[in-house]
Each structure stands twice: as C-alpha cells, then as structure tokens.
N, C-alpha and C positions, 0 to 999 in steps of 0.2 A: 067721924071715922068713914062713914059712907061717902061723904063729900070728897075726902082725901083719895079714896080708891077711884072714884069717878074721874078726878083730876088726873091721876096717874094713867088711867086707861085712855083718856083723851090725848094726853101727851104722847103715849106710846103709839097710838094710831096716827097722830100727826107726824111724829118722827118717821114711822114706818112708811107713810105715804111719800114724803118728800125725799127721804134717803133712797127709796125705791125708784123714784123718778130720776134722780141724779145718776144712780148706778145704771139705770136703763139707758139713759142718754150716752153714757160712756161706752156701754156695750154696743150700741148702735153705731157710734163713731168708729170704734175698733173694727166692727164688721164691715163697714163701708170702706174704710181705708185698706183693710185686708183684701177686699174684693178688687179694689183698684190696683193693688200690687199684683194680684194673681192674674188679672186680665189686662195688664199694662200693654203687652204686645198687640193684642187684638184691638184695644182701644186706640192705640197709635195708628195701626193700619187703617182702621175705620176713619179716623180724623184726617189722615193724609189723603185717603181716597176721596173724601168729601171736599177737601180743599183743592186738590190737583186733578182729580178724576183718575180713571184707569189708564195705565200705560200698556199699550198693546204692541208687542215686538213686531217689526216688519221683516220681510224676507231679505231686503237689501238695505245697506246703510245709505243714509243721505249725505251729500257733501256738506261740510260745515258751513259753507257760504249760504246754502239753502236754508239751513236751520237758523243762522243768524238773521237772514232776511225776514223769515217768518216771525222770529222773536221781535225784531224791531218794528215790523208792521203791526203786530198785535199789541205791543206795549204803547205805541203811539195812539191806537184806537181806544185803549183803556183810559188814557189820560183825558 
C-alpha cells in the first residue's frame, strides 16, 4: 500500500512538472507575440531607420535629375 502511494505521488509530481513547463512555454509564446503586435509600429520604424537612416526634410526641393544622378552614382559604388 505504501509503495502504491509513493508511486502515485511520484507520478503526480512528474506530471505537474512537465505540464507546467509546457503551459509556461505556451504563455511565454503568447506574451511575446502579443508584445510584437502591440509594438509593431515602433518596431517597423526602428527597422526602417536602421536600414535606410533618418530622412531630414530640406528647405527646397532638388531637381529630379540631381536625385537620379546621385542614385546612379551611389548604386554603382555599392556594386
């Protein structure tokens, strides 16, 4: 009888441990994805600024020819 109670207690602790770990992982995944959804705008702004830098508006517009020339020169240098 004592051996049977000990076996049930061990099984209960074993199940409690691993079910708790699985449920904990699910809660962590839900929390992480929820945070990504809440901060999606800020994350996108950060990633865009890291990839392209900051855009600073100028007082006057540049002619399109000047912009194209700069683009062509920088794209040739990158290759």
